[in-house]
Every structure is written in structure tokens, then in C-alpha cells.
N, C-alpha and C positions, 0 to 999 in steps of 0.2 A: 328570551333566550339571551339579548344582550348582559342579561344581569348573569347569567350561568358563563357565558364566556362569548365575548365580542367577536373574536375571528371566526368563529362558528357561525354565529348568528349573521354575519355578514357574508359567509360562505353560502347558507341557506338562501338568502335573499340573492346571490348573484346566480344560484341555479334557477331558482323561480323567474329571474328576470332571463336567462338565457332560454328558457324553454317558453316564454310568452305568458306566463301567468301573472306576472306583476310587473307593472311601471316600475323604471329606474329612479324616477322622481319621488314617487311614494315609496319606495324602498328604502332609498337614501334620507328620507325625511324620518321613517318610522326607526331606520337604526339608531341615527344621529339623535333623536330623543329619548330612545332607549339607552342610549350611551351615557348622555349627560344625565340623564334621571340616574343612572348605576351610579355614574360620579358624585353626584350632589349626596347619594345617600352615604355612600363611605365616608365622606366629607362631615355628614352630620353624625355618623357612628362614633366620628373621631370626636366631635365635639361632647356628644353626648356620653362618651366614657370618663369625662372629667367630674361628671356626676357621681362616678364609683370612688369613695373615699381613697382607698389603697392604691389605685391607679395614680389618683390626683397626687397623691404624697409623693408618686415616682416620676412626675412630672414638674415638678417644681425645684429641682436643684440646680446648681449652674453646670452642670456637664449638659443635661438638657435644654438650658438655656442657649449654649453654646450651639447647640445641634439645630434648635429652632434659628436662629440669625443666619446660620449656614444654608438651612431651607430655602429662608426668605431670600436671600442672594443669589442662591443657586435654581431659584424656582422654575423659571423656563428649561433650561438644560433637563433639569430633574423631572418633569412632569412630559417632557418631548419624548425622554428616554423610556418613561413608562409604555409609552404606546408601542415601543418598539421591541422592548425586552420582555420576554414572559415572566409571569411570577413577581415582578415588583410594583405592580400599580395598586393592588389593594394597601399593602403596609406604607406606602409613601402616601396616598389620597389619607387615610386612617391616620397618619402622623401630621399631616397637612391641617386635618381638623384640630387634634387633640395639643397641636400645638400653637392653635391660632393663625395660621397663614392667613394673611387678608384677602376676605373672601371674593372681592370684586376681581384681583390678580388673577386667584385660581378659578373661577369662573371663566374669565376671558380667555385667558391660556388653554384650558380644557376645551372650550369650545372651537377655539381654532383648531388645536390639535386633532380632536374630534373629526370636524368638518374634513381636514387634509387627509386621516387616518381612512374615513370612511369612502372617501371616493378617489382615492389611490386604489384600495383593495378590491372596491366594486368594479373600478376600472380593469385592474389586472385580471380579474377573476371572469369577467364575462368575455373578456377577449380570449383568455388561454386558461383555463381552470390547471390544466398540467404546468405550465411552465411559471404559473403564479407565488408559488411557494419559494420557488428560488429565487425570483425575481425580489421579491421581498425582504429576503435574506440578505440579499447583495445591497438593495437600497436602503434597510436599516443599519447595516454594518456601517455603510459611508456615511449616512446621516449622525449615526452616533460619534464616528470617529471625527466627522467635521465639528459638531457639538463641544466633543473634548479637545481638538485642537483649538479652538475659536476661545478657550478658556485660558491659554497661554499666552503671554505676553509676546513672544516671538511670532506666533501665528498670526496674532492680532495684527502686530507691526506689519508684516508682509502684506497679509489681506487688505491693509488699510491703504499701502502702498499702490496695491494692484488696483483698488477700487477708483483712487483717485488718478490716477494714469487713463482707467477706461471711460472715466467722466469726461475727464478733459478731452478724450479722442471723440466721445459720442455726443457731449453737449452742443457743439456748433450743427450738428445736423438735425437735431430733434424739433419738431413743430414749436411755434411759440406757445402754444396751450401747456406744453409739458414743461418749458422753463418758466412759468409764471407770470408770461406775458409782461416783459419789462417793459416800463413806458419810456418812449424815444426822447420825451423832453422834460426839465424838470416840472414839479406840479408845485406852482407858487399860488396860494391864497391869501389875501390881504390880513395881516396878524397870525398866520399860521407859518409853522416851520416848513421850511422848503422841503419837498420828497426829490432826492435827487434824479437826475436822469439815469436810467439802467435800473432803478429798483423795480423789483416783481409787484405787479399789482393784482396778481391772482394768486392764492394762497392755495395749499396743500387742502387745507379745511373744506374750503369753498368749492374745490373740485369733485368732492365726495356727494353723491347725493344725501339728499337733506334726510329722508327716514333711515338710508343705513349709517348716517353719520350718528344718529343720536341714541342708536340700538344699545352701546355703551351705557351711555347715562341713564337709558331706562333700565338697564340692568342692576347699575348702581343705585338706583333709587328706590327698587325693591328692595335691595339686600339692606340699606339704611332704613327703610319702612319695617322691614322685618326686625331690624335691631332696636329701632324706637318703640317697636309695638304700634305704629299708626303709619299708613301709606299718605294719608293725608295731613300730615303732622306741619308741612310747611305752611299749611294756611293759617298757623297760629305766629309765623315769624314776625307780622306787623298785626296786632290786635286793633288797631283802629282802620284799617284798611279791610274792604271787603275781600273774603278769601287770602286775606294777608297780602293781596294784591298778587297772586301767584296766576290767576287769568278770570278776565271777565268783569274787572273792576271798574267804579267809575273814575274816571280821571279828573274830573272837578272836584272830585271829593279828597283825592290823593293831593291837590294843591292846595285846596283850602285847609287842611293839615298844618301849612305852615301859617304859624302865628301873625298877629298885627306887628311886632317887634321886628320880623324879618321879611316882613310882606315886600319891601323895597326890591327883595333881591328876585321877584318873581315877575316876570311879564303880566303886562294886566290882562286879566282873562273874568269873563263872564260866562253865561249858559244860559240856554233856552229849546223848550220842547216844541221839536217841529210840529206845527198844527197846520191842516189845510186851508184853515182863512187866515193865514198870517198876512197882514199888508204890509206896504213900504212903510205906512206912518207908525205900526207895531215897532217894527225892526229899528226904525231911527230912533223910538223911544227907548230901547233895549239897549243901543248903542251909546246914547246921552246919559240913560243911567248909571251905567259902566265906565262914564268919562273916560271911553275909546274914540277913535278916530281909524279911518283908513290910510293904507290898505291894512286889512284884518287877516288871519289865519283861521280858516275855518275849519274844525275837524270832530270826529265821532268822539262823544264821551267813553264809549267801550270801542276801542279800536285797537291795532295791532301791527308795529312795522310800518307806520305810516299811510295806511291805506283809509284813503277817504279824504287826505289833508288838502287842502287847497287854499289859495291866495287869491282874495277877493278885493276889489278895486273899489267897489261902491256898494251902496244899497241895491240897486237892481242885479248885479253881479252877485251880492249873497242870497237874493231872492230865488236867481237863476238856479244857484248850488242846492239851496233847500229844496225846490220843486223836484231834483233827483234823490232828495235825503229821504229814507224812510219815515212815514207818518208817525208821531207820538215817540220820536224816539229824542234823547237829550244831544243837542250839539255844542260845542266849546266854541265860544268866539275869543282869540288872543290878539294882543299887540303883534304886529309884526316886527322882530328885532334883526334890524339888517345887517347885522355883523356877520362876516365870512367864518369867523371861528366857530365851531361847535364841537363840543365834547361830552362824552358819557362818564360822569363820577361816580362811582359804586361807591356806597359808603355803608359800613358796618360798625354797629354797636352792639355788645351784649348788654341785655339785659341786667340792670344793676350798675354798668359801668359810668364812670364820668365823663368820658370822652371816648370818641369812634377813632375810625382809620377810614381811608381811604386804599379799599381793598384794589382797586382796579381805576386807572383813567384812561381813556382813548380819546383821542382825536378822529373828528369824522370830516372827511373832505367830499364835499357835495360833489355830484357827478356834472362834469363840465368839460366843454371844448374851447380852447382858444383859437381866434380867427385869425386866417394868414393873409386875408385881404384877397385872396384867388378862390378859395373852395368853398363850396356852399356847406349847410349844417349836414346834411348827408353824408358827404364825403370826410367832413371832420368826425364823425362820428364812426363810420369806417373803419379811419386811420387810426383812432384811440383805442388802445387794448383794452381798459375797462368799460369804456361808453360802447364799443361794440358789443361786449358782452352781452349787453342788456338794450342791444339795438331796437328789439320791436316794441319795447315799453317806450323809449325815446320817440321811435316814429309814432308810433300812437298819440305819444302826448304833445307833439309838435309837429302835427301833420300837417298844419297850414304854413309853417314856418322853414320847412326842411331845404326848400332851393333859395332860401336866404343865403347872402355872404357876409359873413362879419367883418369889420373891418380888422386890419393886423393888430394883433395885442388883446382883441377884446375878449372877456373870459363871459361866455355863453353857458349860463347855469341850466341844465337838462331836467333837473327837478326840485321842486321846493324841499322835499325832506331827503335827508343825508343816508338814508337806512342801506343795509347790503340787499337789500328787495331790489332796490333800482340803480345798483351800481354804485352806491358810496363806498370811499376807499376809508379804511379802520386805520389807524397806525398806534401802536402803544406811546402811551403818556405818563409812562408812571413816574421817569424821572424828573416829570415838571410837576409832581404833587409835594407841594413845599409843607412844611408844618403850620405855615400861615394861612395857606389855602385849607390845610386839616381842620385847623381851630376856627375857620369862618363856617365850614359845612358842621362844625361842632355847635355853632351858634344857631345854627339856621334849624338844626335837628333839635336844638333844647326846646323849641316851640311847638315841636311837632310830638304831642303825646302818642307813646309808644310805637314809634317808629324806629325799627333796628337795623333793615336789610333792605337794599334798593338801591335804585340808580336813578340819578338828577340828570337829566338831558338839559344842557346850557347851552347858551349865545355867549361867545365873550369878543372882545375889542382886539387883544393881542395877548401873547401867551405871556410877556413879562408881567402885563397886568392881572393876569390872572394867576400866574405866581405869587403875587401880593393878596391875591383876594379881593381884587377892586375889579370894576367895568364887566360884570356877567349878569345873566339873566337866565333864570330856571324857566325853562318853557315846557317840562314836563316832569313830574316825579312817578318812577315806577316801582313797583314792590317786590316780592318774592320770584317775582315771575321773569324777572330783568335778568339780564345776561351780562357777564365780565366779559363786554365786547372787545377787549383789546386783543384776546385771544384770534380775534378774524385777521389781525396783522398778518400780510402776506408774507413775511419775515419767518413767523413762526412755522415751527416743524408741527407734523401732526401729533406726536405723542407730547410736545409742550401743550398745546390747545388743549388737548384732553385731561392732561394735568390739573391746567387753570379750572377747567370745568368740574370735575372731581373734586376739588379744593372747595370751589363753590358751592355745589351742592351738599358736602360736609357739613360746611360751615353752615349754611340756610338749618339743616336738621338739628344742629347744636343750639341756634338761636333759638328755634321753634320750641325744641325740647326744654329750654329754660323757660320760655315763657309760660308753657305747660304746668311747669312745677309752679308756677307761680298763680295759677289758677286760670289761665285763659285757654279756653277749650279748641282744639282743630274742629274744622267742618266734619262732617261723615264724607264717605267716599260718594255717596248719591248725592249730596248737598254741593260737592266739587262738581262732579258731571254736570249738575243742572247749570252752574256758572259757565263750565267749558261749552255747553249746547247752546248757552243763551249768545256768547260771543261768536261760536262759528257759524249760526244762523243768520246774523246780523252782517258778517263782513260783506259777502257777497251783492248786498244791496246798496253799499256805499256808493257812490258816485266817483267817477275817477278822480286822481291826484292830477296836479300840474306842476 
């Protein structure tokens, strides 16, 4: 019924809800699905209309180009108005398709407006069918007038002033969680830029539930997949890595891509398959052959976000780790790099280009507390905004040390890894990505056959040396599944974070499409699913990190 008339369908649904025939959740879901399907149908009709020669010729002139730009610039108020003013939805949505308005923006705005429309109408109609029409007219007029008013500079200036005064009045009374949980003291780690006291430590993006946060990216993925005629196309982004490094790839194979000319930039690494009959002598032989020494970092070959990564101090400690590790699975042993500085350097090079660029660089501040000589670890964790956010994880990892009282000024590291999963703080470091550093990663990538898109996780001695392309060690190479993690900087607005991730995904599809044109084939969707299942089945089996 939504294809014939949305409001009539909503009224019918409200009637069925009122008499108890239909559950309101089922009705709302069905109505929303029907409305979105209808909107997409109209948009697609607009796209298909361009195949009609006489119509296409009439949509290619300068006047229509100005119309297209105006429609894109005013897309939000135009689509909101379509929900409230009868008779304009079909021609506007048809025009969006015919004028090739960006699909992602169209579908996101449509989804949000349709959800509000269905919720509002169902609420009004189920409470009072007689008053619903009058109330909707009043609400519609107010909303349209507000939208039109906000398009004028005067009203925007007045609204901005009112909002600023309101924010200043309300902000002091908000709980810390809603204020970004500012750090009460400066965060200073050796070799890293100081994060000043009062800086936000929890960003907007991190406060959104994970599944909800990634919905817009899933929608964009499907849109890009349709445009490029392959939902699994990103698996061709790095032809030399399993699944392009999208997920489930071998980390040691990624490291081994780096050729001997650049191997001195990589932390010493070797691997072994965990077998039930491994002895201390076997492990000593592996470590000697790899020319490594303790302490070592032990981690899964197929991993995710630092799960199962542990610092081991000697062979018996390593054997205990392997006893908790799943049998016949590969383990990476790596030299421990003691630098406090850690960064994620996202590197992109289009196929055929002589040099690449650093798309993103992020400093990782590992989770830690600073001793005051009086408080135990439990109290220090409770007082630190970011550490307390992941308190359960830290309490579990440091169960036998929680009553310890660190001396004043001592930095106590709460986790070996600095990932956001365990409370690591990410800060945008794009300003420190110099031409010299980019040239250094060009040199490294030159030794890596068919590596085009991914993130190097590194440890470094100091920012100054890093900018000169010196004194750093690569501890991990990630492929297409890596994120440009600077968007998790708490200073980023939610819209800015999405803008970065949308750009990253678009770039990933472009790189993969260029590789496909060179003859590299992406995996099928089912092959990709098998990689995902392998990774997902292994993660719960890994031992705890430290």
C-alpha cells in the first residue's frame, strides 16, 4: 500500500494497531521497508530514464546542470519537505535519480526522514485518529517554516547565537560522559606530543554502539558494490595478500611482503605452528634460528584488534602462552620494541603510480595511569576517564596488581596493545606526515609486490625522528580491512569521522577496480565469507592479552 500512498498505508497500519490486530513494531518495520523500497524505485526510475535518448538530451544542458547543483546543495531541506508536502515526492525523487544525486546522501536522508515520518504519524494516529490530521498539518507547517528560515543567513546567525548561549549554560551541568570525559591532567608519554589537560578523551563516534555506527558504511559498501558490479571487489585491492587484507589474512605473510632491502625497518619476526608436543628445546631452537631474544611479543597470525597479543619474558612463559593457544594454529613471535611512541600510517598508492601518499597518520597513546605515591592501581584506574571506561578489562588483566601503589610520577601501562578496544587514545597526526616520511614509506612499499592500500602499525623513538623517516620499526602490516584510525580522535565530530570513512571506502573500491582492470580477480562473496568465518571462529579461542 505504501507504493500507492504512504499516509494511507500508515493510517491503515494505525487502525490495525488500535484494534489489536497488529503489533506496532511489526507495523512500523513493514511500513518503513515499503516506503524505502518505493523511494528507491522512484530514484532508480530516474536513473533508467537516462536511457531514453530524447529525455537524456534534455537533461544535459547548462540549465539542468544548475538545477542539479542546486538540488545537491539543498538536498536535506528538499527531501524533508517532500515528506511533509503532498504531491512533490515523486517528481523530486525522480529528479534525484535523473540528475545523479549521490546515492549515499540520498538513501541516508531518505532513511532518516522516513523513520521520523512513520514514527510520528503512527504515534499520533494510534493516540487520536481524529486529531492526527490537524496536528500533522501544524507540525508540517512549523517544520517547513523552520527549514526555510534556516536557509537564510539572518535566522542562522540568530540560531547560532541562541545555541551558543544555551550550550554555555547547560554544559557545566552535564555528566562527564556527555562532555567527552576530559582528562584532568596532561597525557605525556616519552617521544609523543603532549595531550593537554582538559582535552576530550571520549569522542562522539566511540559513544555510538558499534553495530549502529557501521550501518551507514554498510549502506555505502552496497552502493559502491553495485556501482562497481562486485560486492567483494576490495579483495583485489592488494593482490599479494590473502583476501586483499580485508579480513582473515595471515599477518606474517603481510610482513614477509617487505623485501630484504627494507627489512631493517621491520621488527624481527618469525612464526611457528602450535603443536601439542612442542618442548622448551623446540622453542629455544625456533628463537635461536630467528636470531631473537626475550622479551618477545607473541600474537596470533590471524588476529584482530590486539586480541591474544601477549608479552612473554622467557621460554617457560612462552610455553604457558602456547598451552592456552589453539592447536595447529600459527603464532607470530616478534621482538619487543620498547618505544612508547606508536602510530598507524595509512598508505595508498594507485596501481601504476610511481609514488603513493600517506592518507592518514594517527598517534596511539597506550592505556596507562600515572602513580601519585598514595593511591593503588584500582583507585588510579577509577579516576582516569579513559582507563575507567575500560575498567573491567584492566581489572581482569591486572587482577594480582590492583592493590599495588605506584610511586609518584611512575607511568603504569595497563595494556601491551594500544587499540581502542582496550582504551587506547587515538590522536590525528596528519600534520606530522612529512614529505620525507612519505618518501620513506614509498621506499618500503617499492619492495612489496602489488601492495597498494593498507596501514603500517609502527613504534617510534620520537616525533622529530619519525618526521625525518628515522628510528621506527614496523610491527604489523594491515591490508584493505584496516581503518584510517585518526577519525577516532575525540576532537573529531561524528560527521567528520563518517566523511573520512566514506572517503576511505570509496578509495578502496577505486584501487581494487584499477587492479581488476589489470587482470587481478577479486574473491567471490562465498570465498570472502569463508575467510570471515575462519577469523571469527578463531578469535574466541585465543588466550587473554596482557
